[in-house]
MARZA-815066 format. One line per field, with one value per residue (C-alpha): residue number from 0; x, y, z. Coordinates in nm, 3 decimals. Layout:
N
n = NUM, ...
px = X, ...
py = Y, ...
pz = Z, ...
//
This chain:
638
n = 0, 1, 2, 3, 4, 5, 6, 7, 8, 9, 10, 11, 12, 13, 14, 15, 16, 17, 18, 19, 20, 21, 22, 23, 24, 25, 26, 27, 28, 29, 30, 31, 32, 33, 34, 35, 36, 37, 38, 39, 40, 41, 42, 43, 44, 45, 46, 47, 48, 49, 50, 51, 52, 53, 54, 55, 56, 57, 58, 59, 60, 61, 62, 63, 64, 65, 66, 67, 68, 69, 70, 71, 72, 73, 74, 75, 76, 77, 78, 79, 80, 81, 82, 83, 84, 85, 86, 87, 88, 89, 90, 91, 92, 93, 94, 95, 96, 97, 98, 99, 100, 101, 102, 103, 104, 105, 106, 107, 108, 109, 110, 111, 112, 113, 114, 115, 116, 117, 118, 119, 120, 121, 122, 123, 124, 125, 126, 127, 128, 129, 130, 131, 132, 133, 134, 135, 136, 137, 138, 139, 140, 141, 142, 143, 144, 145, 146, 147, 148, 149, 150, 151, 152, 153, 154, 155, 156, 157, 158, 159, 160, 161, 162, 163, 164, 165, 166, 167, 168, 169, 170, 171, 172, 173, 174, 175, 176, 177, 178, 179, 180, 181, 182, 183, 184, 185, 186, 187, 188, 189, 190, 191, 192, 193, 194, 195, 196, 197, 198, 199, 200, 201, 202, 203, 204, 205, 206, 207, 208, 209, 210, 211, 212, 213, 214, 215, 216, 217, 218, 219, 220, 221, 222, 223, 224, 225, 226, 227, 228, 229, 230, 231, 232, 233, 234, 235, 236, 237, 238, 239, 240, 241, 242, 243, 244, 245, 246, 247, 248, 249, 250, 251, 252, 253, 254, 255, 256, 257, 258, 259, 260, 261, 262, 263, 264, 265, 266, 267, 268, 269, 270, 271, 272, 273, 274, 275, 276, 277, 278, 279, 280, 281, 282, 283, 284, 285, 286, 287, 288, 289, 290, 291, 292, 293, 294, 295, 296, 297, 298, 299, 300, 301, 302, 303, 304, 305, 306, 307, 308, 309, 310, 311, 312, 313, 314, 315, 316, 317, 318, 319, 320, 321, 322, 323, 324, 325, 326, 327, 328, 329, 330, 331, 332, 333, 334, 335, 336, 337, 338, 339, 340, 341, 342, 343, 344, 345, 346, 347, 348, 349, 350, 351, 352, 353, 354, 355, 356, 357, 358, 359, 360, 361, 362, 363, 364, 365, 366, 367, 368, 369, 370, 371, 372, 373, 374, 375, 376, 377, 378, 379, 380, 381, 382, 383, 384, 385, 386, 387, 388, 389, 390, 391, 392, 393, 394, 395, 396, 397, 398, 399, 400, 401, 402, 403, 404, 405, 406, 407, 408, 409, 410, 411, 412, 413, 414, 415, 416, 417, 418, 419, 420, 421, 422, 423, 424, 425, 426, 427, 428, 429, 430, 431, 432, 433, 434, 435, 436, 437, 438, 439, 440, 441, 442, 443, 444, 445, 446, 447, 448, 449, 450, 451, 452, 453, 454, 455, 456, 457, 458, 459, 460, 461, 462, 463, 464, 465, 466, 467, 468, 469, 470, 471, 472, 473, 474, 475, 476, 477, 478, 479, 480, 481, 482, 483, 484, 485, 486, 487, 488, 489, 490, 491, 492, 493, 494, 495, 496, 497, 498, 499, 500, 501, 502, 503, 504, 505, 506, 507, 508, 509, 510, 511, 512, 513, 514, 515, 516, 517, 518, 519, 520, 521, 522, 523, 524, 525, 526, 527, 528, 529, 530, 531, 532, 533, 534, 535, 536, 537, 538, 539, 540, 541, 542, 543, 544, 545, 546, 547, 548, 549, 550, 551, 552, 553, 554, 555, 556, 557, 558, 559, 560, 561, 562, 563, 564, 565, 566, 567, 568, 569, 570, 571, 572, 573, 574, 575, 576, 577, 578, 579, 580, 581, 582, 583, 584, 585, 586, 587, 588, 589, 590, 591, 592, 593, 594, 595, 596, 597, 598, 599, 600, 601, 602, 603, 604, 605, 606, 607, 608, 609, 610, 611, 612, 613, 614, 615, 616, 617, 618, 619, 620, 621, 622, 623, 624, 625, 626, 627, 628, 629, 630, 631, 632, 633, 634, 635, 636, 637
px = 5.728, 5.926, 5.805, 6.052, 5.874, 5.560, 5.440, 5.414, 5.204, 5.346, 5.694, 5.824, 6.029, 6.378, 6.543, 6.548, 6.805, 6.752, 6.504, 6.443, 6.188, 5.949, 5.986, 6.175, 6.353, 6.329, 6.513, 6.245, 6.191, 5.941, 5.729, 5.981, 6.270, 6.413, 6.544, 6.411, 6.437, 6.099, 6.061, 5.749, 5.621, 5.547, 5.176, 5.250, 5.421, 5.098, 4.976, 5.265, 5.153, 5.503, 5.652, 5.379, 5.435, 5.810, 5.747, 5.518, 5.757, 6.043, 5.829, 5.745, 6.112, 6.224, 5.940, 6.075, 6.438, 6.592, 6.971, 7.224, 7.369, 7.037, 6.835, 6.535, 6.174, 5.987, 5.651, 5.463, 5.143, 4.932, 4.996, 4.700, 4.718, 5.063, 5.244, 5.536, 5.807, 5.971, 6.319, 6.602, 6.814, 7.180, 7.429, 7.740, 7.863, 7.795, 8.055, 8.073, 8.178, 8.421, 8.594, 8.614, 8.777, 9.099, 9.345, 9.420, 9.306, 9.170, 9.357, 9.321, 9.187, 8.916, 8.813, 8.805, 8.589, 8.338, 8.323, 8.272, 7.979, 7.830, 7.856, 7.699, 7.401, 7.356, 7.398, 7.106, 6.895, 6.953, 6.872, 6.546, 6.461, 6.555, 6.774, 6.873, 6.948, 7.075, 7.402, 7.628, 7.837, 7.569, 7.325, 7.561, 7.600, 7.887, 7.770, 7.987, 8.090, 8.198, 7.889, 7.763, 7.395, 7.248, 6.978, 6.735, 6.558, 6.325, 6.397, 6.478, 6.313, 6.128, 6.189, 6.054, 6.361, 6.693, 6.806, 6.481, 6.526, 6.374, 6.398, 6.469, 6.588, 6.842, 6.617, 6.633, 6.976, 7.331, 7.503, 7.852, 7.754, 7.529, 7.597, 7.626, 7.298, 7.116, 7.179, 7.013, 6.640, 6.590, 6.871, 6.818, 6.877, 6.931, 7.148, 7.462, 7.378, 7.403, 7.734, 7.869, 7.760, 7.936, 8.249, 8.238, 8.173, 8.459, 8.700, 8.627, 8.638, 8.979, 9.140, 8.953, 8.869, 8.583, 8.684, 8.526, 8.546, 8.441, 8.208, 8.040, 7.753, 7.758, 8.131, 8.069, 7.797, 8.026, 8.301, 8.067, 7.971, 8.313, 8.618, 8.816, 8.853, 9.201, 9.348, 9.296, 9.657, 9.769, 9.626, 9.730, 10.011, 9.868, 9.578, 9.648, 9.623, 9.326, 9.126, 9.205, 9.111, 8.781, 8.686, 8.777, 8.572, 8.271, 8.325, 8.307, 8.087, 7.910, 7.691, 7.770, 8.142, 8.081, 8.027, 7.705, 7.621, 7.754, 7.877, 8.102, 8.221, 8.287, 8.501, 8.704, 8.759, 8.915, 9.126, 8.917, 8.672, 8.333, 8.294, 8.019, 7.886, 7.844, 7.659, 7.433, 7.350, 7.189, 6.820, 6.614, 6.311, 6.027, 5.738, 5.468, 5.576, 5.290, 5.234, 4.934, 4.788, 4.465, 4.189, 4.246, 4.613, 4.531, 4.307, 4.589, 4.851, 4.689, 4.915, 5.270, 5.450, 5.684, 5.407, 5.406, 5.056, 4.891, 4.626, 4.381, 4.390, 4.079, 4.211, 4.556, 4.396, 4.211, 4.533, 4.725, 4.466, 4.484, 4.865, 4.874, 4.642, 4.886, 5.183, 5.014, 4.987, 5.360, 5.433, 5.233, 5.433, 5.757, 5.652, 5.563, 5.902, 6.081, 5.892, 5.977, 6.343, 6.372, 6.200, 6.447, 6.743, 6.608, 6.550, 6.906, 7.033, 6.835, 6.951, 7.312, 7.245, 7.351, 7.204, 7.122, 7.041, 7.409, 7.483, 7.300, 7.393, 7.755, 7.921, 8.042, 7.934, 8.067, 7.856, 7.498, 7.520, 7.341, 7.546, 7.433, 7.708, 7.939, 8.252, 8.519, 8.749, 8.672, 8.560, 8.682, 8.584, 8.812, 9.094, 9.034, 8.767, 8.583, 8.502, 8.456, 8.747, 8.776, 9.068, 9.222, 9.399, 9.764, 9.870, 9.905, 9.675, 9.677, 9.761, 9.767, 9.630, 9.747, 9.511, 9.727, 10.101, 10.038, 9.872, 10.133, 10.260, 10.008, 10.176, 10.108, 10.216, 10.225, 10.087, 10.095, 9.754, 9.617, 9.298, 9.117, 8.821, 8.494, 8.380, 8.545, 8.574, 8.259, 8.213, 8.105, 8.420, 8.645, 8.463, 8.549, 8.914, 8.924, 8.765, 8.992, 9.318, 9.250, 9.350, 9.347, 9.342, 9.560, 9.259, 9.172, 9.532, 9.544, 9.198, 9.079, 9.014, 8.977, 8.625, 8.555, 8.226, 8.192, 8.538, 8.654, 8.861, 8.807, 9.000, 8.723, 8.791, 8.664, 8.625, 8.719, 8.596, 8.324, 8.228, 8.312, 8.187, 8.300, 7.955, 7.709, 7.845, 7.774, 7.487, 7.355, 7.204, 7.556, 7.716, 7.724, 7.867, 8.237, 8.466, 8.625, 8.848, 9.113, 9.470, 9.704, 9.858, 9.513, 9.425, 9.749, 9.698, 9.347, 9.464, 9.751, 9.515, 9.295, 9.596, 9.606, 9.773, 9.682, 9.669, 9.948, 9.827, 9.874, 9.670, 9.393, 9.384, 9.376, 9.092, 8.904, 8.957, 9.021, 9.288, 9.179, 9.205, 8.837, 8.787, 8.551, 8.507, 8.186, 8.330, 8.309, 7.955, 7.946, 7.881, 7.527, 7.344, 7.315, 7.695, 7.822, 7.774, 7.913, 7.824, 7.672, 7.865, 7.632, 7.529, 7.598, 7.803, 7.624, 7.637, 7.893, 7.737, 7.454, 7.510, 7.538, 7.617, 7.593, 7.927, 8.100, 8.428, 8.486, 8.618, 8.311, 8.475, 8.227, 8.241, 8.570, 8.439, 8.284, 8.165, 8.518, 8.882, 9.077, 9.435, 9.698, 10.034, 10.252, 10.438, 10.325, 10.552, 10.514, 10.679, 10.764, 10.676, 10.851, 10.691, 10.629, 10.440, 10.525, 10.492, 10.616, 10.933, 11.097, 11.014, 10.832, 10.614, 10.263, 10.069, 9.840, 9.460, 9.228, 8.859, 8.710, 8.456, 8.094, 8.139, 8.339, 8.241, 8.268, 8.632, 8.742, 8.559, 8.800, 9.006, 9.329, 9.252, 9.494, 9.565, 9.803, 9.808, 10.047, 10.028, 9.875, 9.609, 9.251, 8.938, 8.572, 8.659, 8.912, 8.863, 9.004, 9.008, 9.246, 9.438, 9.665, 9.868, 9.782, 9.441, 9.386, 9.412, 9.085, 8.930, 8.690, 8.597, 8.238
py = 5.991, 6.178, 6.509, 6.519, 6.626, 6.734, 7.090, 7.326, 7.610, 7.679, 7.551, 7.213, 7.030, 6.932, 6.794, 6.804, 7.050, 6.970, 6.830, 6.873, 6.779, 7.059, 7.093, 7.040, 7.271, 7.194, 7.319, 7.410, 7.577, 7.852, 7.868, 8.114, 7.875, 8.061, 7.846, 7.892, 7.736, 7.645, 7.585, 7.384, 7.283, 6.918, 6.861, 6.723, 7.052, 7.245, 7.124, 7.307, 7.669, 7.798, 7.635, 7.780, 8.126, 8.093, 7.998, 8.294, 8.516, 8.427, 8.513, 8.850, 8.927, 8.835, 9.036, 9.344, 9.309, 9.395, 9.380, 9.211, 9.015, 8.885, 8.601, 8.743, 8.634, 8.562, 8.436, 8.312, 8.111, 7.821, 7.481, 7.249, 7.185, 7.342, 7.668, 7.754, 8.021, 8.070, 8.224, 8.282, 7.974, 8.023, 7.802, 7.787, 7.672, 7.763, 7.959, 7.660, 7.435, 7.695, 7.736, 7.357, 7.323, 7.488, 7.304, 7.636, 7.998, 8.092, 8.366, 8.698, 8.891, 8.629, 8.630, 9.012, 9.027, 8.783, 8.965, 9.302, 9.171, 9.012, 9.342, 9.533, 9.296, 9.319, 9.697, 9.708, 9.457, 9.637, 9.974, 9.821, 9.713, 9.343, 9.145, 8.805, 8.606, 8.296, 8.406, 8.111, 7.993, 7.745, 8.034, 8.221, 8.115, 8.211, 8.187, 8.075, 8.437, 8.504, 8.704, 8.652, 8.571, 8.572, 8.308, 8.179, 8.466, 8.220, 8.345, 8.705, 8.981, 9.289, 9.617, 9.947, 10.122, 9.949, 9.990, 9.858, 9.563, 9.215, 8.934, 8.580, 8.237, 8.029, 7.737, 7.867, 7.920, 7.779, 7.817, 7.840, 8.175, 8.326, 8.639, 8.593, 8.776, 8.510, 8.259, 8.470, 8.418, 8.793, 8.883, 9.191, 9.121, 9.391, 9.436, 9.429, 9.061, 9.008, 9.196, 8.949, 8.660, 8.831, 8.854, 8.474, 8.426, 8.653, 8.493, 8.159, 8.304, 8.467, 8.192, 7.871, 7.833, 7.944, 8.149, 7.880, 7.547, 7.276, 6.991, 7.020, 7.269, 7.349, 7.425, 7.655, 7.845, 7.880, 8.021, 8.276, 8.391, 8.386, 8.320, 8.568, 8.472, 8.415, 8.686, 8.593, 8.695, 8.393, 8.169, 8.371, 8.627, 8.762, 8.922, 9.293, 9.417, 9.643, 9.346, 9.141, 9.432, 9.482, 9.116, 9.119, 9.436, 9.267, 8.977, 9.189, 9.028, 9.355, 9.475, 9.843, 9.771, 9.632, 9.834, 10.029, 9.907, 9.723, 10.033, 10.113, 9.750, 9.780, 10.091, 9.924, 9.618, 9.858, 10.023, 10.340, 10.524, 10.620, 10.991, 11.197, 11.279, 10.910, 10.848, 11.144, 11.013, 10.693, 10.634, 10.392, 10.233, 10.276, 10.171, 9.939, 9.575, 9.439, 9.124, 9.107, 8.756, 8.588, 8.557, 8.183, 8.247, 8.541, 8.317, 8.065, 8.311, 8.607, 8.887, 8.761, 8.779, 9.056, 9.310, 9.277, 9.296, 9.054, 9.215, 9.076, 9.265, 9.480, 9.623, 9.666, 9.869, 10.091, 10.155, 10.223, 10.481, 10.658, 10.653, 10.776, 11.066, 11.184, 11.138, 11.323, 11.641, 11.625, 11.547, 11.854, 12.074, 11.927, 11.992, 12.354, 12.399, 12.251, 12.477, 12.784, 12.683, 12.616, 12.946, 13.129, 12.965, 13.062, 13.423, 13.445, 13.299, 13.551, 13.835, 13.750, 13.693, 13.325, 13.059, 12.783, 12.539, 12.532, 12.412, 12.089, 12.030, 12.018, 11.849, 11.491, 11.194, 11.330, 11.640, 11.536, 11.602, 11.858, 12.159, 12.106, 11.843, 11.938, 12.083, 12.248, 12.352, 12.499, 12.285, 12.315, 12.175, 12.149, 11.951, 11.746, 11.530, 11.831, 11.657, 11.809, 11.808, 11.906, 12.097, 11.921, 12.176, 12.131, 12.029, 11.726, 11.427, 11.083, 10.788, 10.413, 10.198, 9.954, 9.681, 9.496, 9.496, 9.614, 9.931, 10.014, 10.249, 10.518, 10.846, 11.215, 11.316, 11.644, 11.704, 12.008, 12.122, 11.916, 11.836, 11.502, 11.388, 11.422, 11.088, 10.785, 10.782, 10.642, 10.437, 10.737, 10.928, 10.636, 10.591, 10.952, 10.885, 10.563, 10.735, 11.041, 10.856, 10.532, 10.353, 9.975, 9.845, 9.571, 9.338, 9.388, 9.312, 9.001, 8.882, 8.829, 8.995, 8.869, 8.847, 8.806, 8.646, 8.606, 8.510, 8.340, 8.490, 8.357, 8.432, 8.521, 8.527, 8.842, 9.043, 9.409, 9.754, 9.711, 9.367, 9.377, 9.021, 8.889, 8.846, 9.131, 9.453, 9.773, 9.983, 10.332, 10.238, 10.157, 10.488, 10.619, 10.306, 10.331, 10.195, 9.863, 9.602, 9.874, 9.806, 10.049, 10.117, 10.200, 10.420, 10.617, 10.659, 10.800, 11.047, 11.171, 11.216, 11.427, 11.641, 11.490, 11.203, 10.915, 11.008, 10.890, 10.660, 10.942, 11.182, 10.923, 10.845, 11.209, 11.286, 10.988, 11.025, 11.396, 11.554, 11.370, 11.017, 10.915, 10.539, 10.580, 10.867, 10.979, 10.956, 10.688, 10.556, 10.190, 10.139, 10.077, 10.085, 10.465, 10.494, 10.254, 9.949, 9.655, 9.304, 9.234, 8.928, 8.865, 9.227, 9.484, 9.802, 10.114, 10.427, 10.688, 10.932, 10.688, 10.731, 11.110, 11.293, 10.973, 10.864, 11.203, 11.259, 11.572, 11.743, 11.648, 11.369, 11.094, 10.713, 10.646, 10.333, 10.026, 9.970, 9.963, 9.974, 10.266, 10.255, 10.467, 10.573, 10.411, 10.084, 9.872, 9.872, 9.854, 10.039, 10.400, 10.663, 10.991, 11.276, 11.522, 11.422, 11.049, 10.867, 10.516, 10.338, 10.401, 10.053, 9.735, 9.449, 9.565, 9.893, 9.999, 9.996, 10.161, 10.186, 9.836, 9.683, 9.572, 9.199, 9.275, 9.348, 9.666, 9.587, 9.677, 10.012, 10.154, 10.438, 10.273, 9.947, 9.874, 9.600, 9.556, 9.408, 9.397, 9.703, 9.502, 9.333, 9.403, 9.302, 9.388, 9.544, 9.812, 10.157, 10.510, 10.840, 11.117, 11.381, 11.676, 11.937, 12.225, 12.337, 12.156, 12.376, 12.548, 12.483, 12.721, 12.751, 12.694
pz = 10.220, 9.957, 9.815, 9.525, 9.206, 9.393, 9.439, 9.734, 9.607, 9.261, 9.352, 9.233, 9.499, 9.380, 9.694, 10.074, 10.212, 10.579, 10.827, 11.200, 11.461, 11.366, 10.992, 10.670, 10.421, 10.050, 9.746, 9.492, 9.157, 9.086, 8.766, 8.617, 8.684, 8.985, 9.269, 9.622, 9.967, 10.122, 10.494, 10.586, 10.931, 10.999, 11.053, 11.400, 11.491, 11.429, 11.766, 11.934, 11.970, 12.049, 11.739, 11.516, 11.664, 11.610, 11.247, 11.181, 11.370, 11.134, 10.831, 10.988, 11.054, 10.702, 10.547, 10.723, 10.611, 10.274, 10.278, 10.044, 10.338, 10.474, 10.322, 10.134, 10.188, 9.862, 9.990, 10.295, 10.246, 10.381, 10.221, 10.283, 10.658, 10.700, 10.622, 10.396, 10.409, 10.068, 10.081, 9.837, 9.776, 9.866, 9.687, 9.900, 10.238, 10.599, 10.792, 11.026, 10.737, 10.605, 10.943, 10.976, 10.634, 10.765, 10.986, 11.160, 11.118, 10.776, 10.584, 10.763, 10.462, 10.404, 10.771, 10.774, 10.461, 10.612, 10.945, 10.780, 10.577, 10.890, 11.078, 10.790, 10.802, 11.178, 11.180, 10.937, 11.135, 11.467, 11.315, 11.194, 11.547, 11.526, 11.766, 11.623, 11.945, 11.760, 11.599, 11.517, 11.218, 11.110, 11.053, 10.821, 10.458, 10.227, 9.869, 9.579, 9.513, 9.871, 9.973, 10.328, 10.391, 10.743, 10.795, 11.056, 11.230, 11.406, 11.759, 11.672, 11.873, 11.755, 11.934, 11.805, 11.948, 11.903, 12.261, 12.411, 12.639, 12.645, 12.892, 12.792, 12.898, 12.707, 12.605, 12.244, 12.094, 12.103, 12.444, 12.289, 12.132, 12.401, 12.604, 12.984, 13.048, 12.845, 13.124, 13.395, 13.436, 13.466, 13.226, 13.010, 12.642, 12.380, 12.072, 12.290, 12.350, 11.973, 11.981, 12.239, 12.014, 11.723, 11.939, 11.987, 11.615, 11.510, 11.759, 11.590, 11.237, 11.285, 11.496, 11.413, 11.784, 12.008, 12.314, 12.539, 12.359, 12.603, 12.499, 12.840, 12.810, 13.183, 13.160, 12.862, 13.050, 13.352, 13.127, 12.969, 13.317, 13.484, 13.262, 13.053, 12.685, 12.547, 12.325, 11.957, 11.888, 12.095, 11.822, 11.517, 11.497, 11.169, 11.359, 11.421, 11.777, 11.701, 11.564, 11.873, 12.100, 11.917, 11.962, 12.332, 12.387, 12.226, 12.471, 12.785, 13.055, 13.132, 12.840, 12.908, 12.852, 12.502, 12.187, 12.183, 11.834, 11.530, 11.352, 11.647, 11.638, 11.263, 11.312, 11.588, 11.370, 11.117, 11.387, 11.382, 11.602, 11.467, 11.404, 11.566, 11.219, 11.137, 11.463, 11.394, 11.049, 11.178, 11.145, 11.349, 11.188, 11.436, 11.210, 11.344, 11.358, 11.148, 10.944, 10.711, 10.677, 10.569, 10.831, 10.891, 10.963, 11.188, 11.397, 11.432, 11.543, 11.714, 11.843, 11.887, 12.220, 12.103, 12.069, 11.690, 11.544, 11.301, 11.080, 10.828, 10.493, 10.558, 10.885, 10.730, 10.451, 10.699, 10.893, 10.575, 10.463, 10.799, 10.789, 10.429, 10.514, 10.778, 10.547, 10.260, 10.466, 10.542, 10.177, 10.070, 10.309, 10.173, 9.814, 9.897, 10.066, 9.765, 9.521, 9.730, 9.751, 9.377, 9.303, 9.526, 9.350, 9.007, 9.119, 9.252, 8.925, 8.719, 8.942, 8.874, 8.503, 8.520, 8.294, 8.545, 8.269, 8.178, 8.530, 8.443, 8.080, 7.965, 7.670, 7.714, 7.922, 8.248, 8.236, 8.312, 8.684, 8.902, 9.004, 9.363, 9.413, 9.699, 9.541, 9.756, 9.470, 9.131, 8.840, 8.483, 8.146, 7.851, 7.702, 7.390, 7.555, 7.705, 8.034, 8.378, 8.620, 8.986, 9.133, 9.433, 9.656, 9.747, 10.096, 10.318, 10.348, 10.510, 10.284, 10.353, 10.635, 10.902, 10.786, 10.532, 10.468, 10.111, 10.248, 10.512, 10.637, 10.725, 10.623, 10.600, 10.250, 10.059, 9.709, 9.483, 9.348, 9.060, 8.869, 8.842, 8.632, 8.817, 8.671, 8.512, 8.133, 7.970, 7.654, 7.448, 7.549, 7.460, 7.127, 7.030, 7.116, 6.912, 6.613, 6.631, 6.698, 6.510, 6.830, 6.874, 7.233, 7.380, 7.410, 7.044, 6.942, 7.161, 7.058, 7.416, 7.751, 8.105, 8.247, 8.615, 8.714, 9.089, 9.216, 8.897, 8.617, 8.263, 7.945, 7.699, 7.326, 7.156, 7.478, 7.425, 7.517, 7.252, 7.393, 7.765, 7.829, 7.490, 7.339, 7.312, 7.164, 7.356, 7.224, 7.267, 7.604, 7.729, 7.625, 7.982, 8.134, 8.223, 7.955, 8.061, 7.898, 7.874, 7.986, 8.160, 7.816, 7.672, 7.970, 7.939, 7.563, 7.619, 7.885, 7.667, 7.372, 7.600, 7.700, 8.050, 8.235, 8.464, 8.834, 9.058, 9.333, 9.586, 9.370, 9.331, 9.704, 9.816, 9.575, 9.719, 10.092, 10.149, 10.368, 10.686, 10.554, 10.533, 10.509, 10.213, 9.967, 10.141, 10.494, 10.763, 10.707, 10.608, 10.235, 10.122, 9.791, 9.787, 9.781, 9.518, 9.297, 9.498, 9.624, 9.284, 9.155, 8.862, 8.825, 8.558, 8.546, 8.666, 8.445, 8.549, 8.795, 8.878, 9.253, 9.239, 9.561, 9.764, 9.617, 9.632, 9.811, 10.020, 9.705, 9.497, 9.295, 9.206, 9.164, 9.340, 9.513, 9.353, 8.995, 8.839, 8.939, 8.789, 8.663, 8.837, 8.695, 8.963, 8.937, 9.230, 9.536, 9.914, 10.201, 10.278, 10.020, 9.944, 10.137, 9.853, 9.537, 9.550, 9.217, 9.291, 9.172, 8.835, 8.704, 8.797, 8.675, 8.756, 8.776, 9.062, 9.036, 9.290, 9.373, 9.404, 9.166, 9.140, 9.230, 9.545, 9.905, 10.116, 10.201, 9.847, 9.860, 10.116, 9.970, 10.093, 9.910, 9.624, 9.372, 9.077, 8.727, 8.428, 8.200, 7.913, 8.131, 8.018, 8.209, 8.262, 8.599, 8.499, 8.355, 8.334, 8.520, 8.408, 8.602, 8.526, 8.711, 8.474, 8.350, 8.017, 7.709, 7.625, 7.968, 8.135, 8.502, 8.611
//
């Protein structure tokens, strides 16, 4: 019997997405027009206690997770005699379908981007005490913008401490992707079992082939237990050795020989080792594993086998009150400590006759930042635009990476001291320049700008710095957003008006990654939403300085990853660079841009990432940051 056009709860069914022995998944529309995927158990399946528990278990897992690469739970409710899980609807393709669409290995950069997003998701899940146990390409969606979404947590395991162990059999899950210990009746399963499954998944993603690819299930199980996997480089010469080695380490038979966690795996996939500081910074969520349900549902489910607790609302409220009482005492102590600390800072400021208010308020868009930001060099304000700049000390630093040919080679280079804008140029700064200089941008002259939505570029008539998307004109609320739809020519004109210049690529990269070659401006920690604006294909630009100290490089330069790309002075070229103060070739066709942008994934946020565009190219992803070798005229130190 069809359900098309009927309702489940408040959701109107549009079509069937898939159906199995225990249930069906529908595409549906909410009252506000938003699409959703609804998973409903067949009535016959309600007689199977294990299936019902598995269904409730998945809802509990999804309710606990909030990550851009994991499918979101919208609702969970009874539907007549059945139950419904309402999740976000993902328009795209499964990784299984994507791998199958290539006659051989998919492009290396595409495979790497997918695997990095997958690892970011599982690092988050593991650190929140969840082991998936059913990792396979069919449970991973790639949406139309290239974002990865992990699905199907139906047989995932709770553990209040990530390293805690569980025991399992292999009757649930896909044998091709299971760790050897899954096939032992008394096998110990922890997050390293997921890491083995990820090793299988990545082997297939990079090469197009599973490490053990027999159609005979018994043969596959035997291979997982006894055979060594083939080196991925045998299937694809484009795979770097460090990527191949990382996959093979994940596929070790003995769990203690694999990576300890996904962050360590991520670093190895990049050809790096995780720093002690990054390991120290991790937090494990050890909150109670609790799902709050109505009384009739609680009677059906009871306490789940994982030790997770099901509470009716009244008991949940009582527990919450008790928990809040404990937290409030700690919160009071924290507030007292903060008040004492602030008071001490103000007294020190008064003692030295310093006006602390001026540390927070400066002229110009780049000057509404707390003085507590970590700055190793001195800061100055001045020049025609009166914006804050940070001094970058002279000396050597590491530039480039081994990941892509465009980023090679890795070199130690020397730079003389210089200054760089603390923040990208904002709309209000650019407006002052346009008014003072009577400047007309390349996009305004051409009558159009390029607009990227998701992975698609469109030529949009009327797009300019005043109308970044070609329609709505920027208003007062957008003054602190970074100016975009500016070409290299426009960026250079602004910097020269301000008495400055564009940074060379080497200057930009040193300011971003520091002298030791950090992967990201903030260090080695994987990007998340406290660091930058990224993985937001349909999202908006964030104001400059929005991410504060979370985005800061070792020198205290902000917003050098995500949100917008920034023009550099160099013509684009590859290969060896001059050792001292390199500035690229004397001529070329395209100029370098750095920094990544809001629709892109964590791969583009790496400080070594680079791209290039013609000097007159204008888009909604490119903006400006200035640099100079001398203190701008009229500047003052802070």
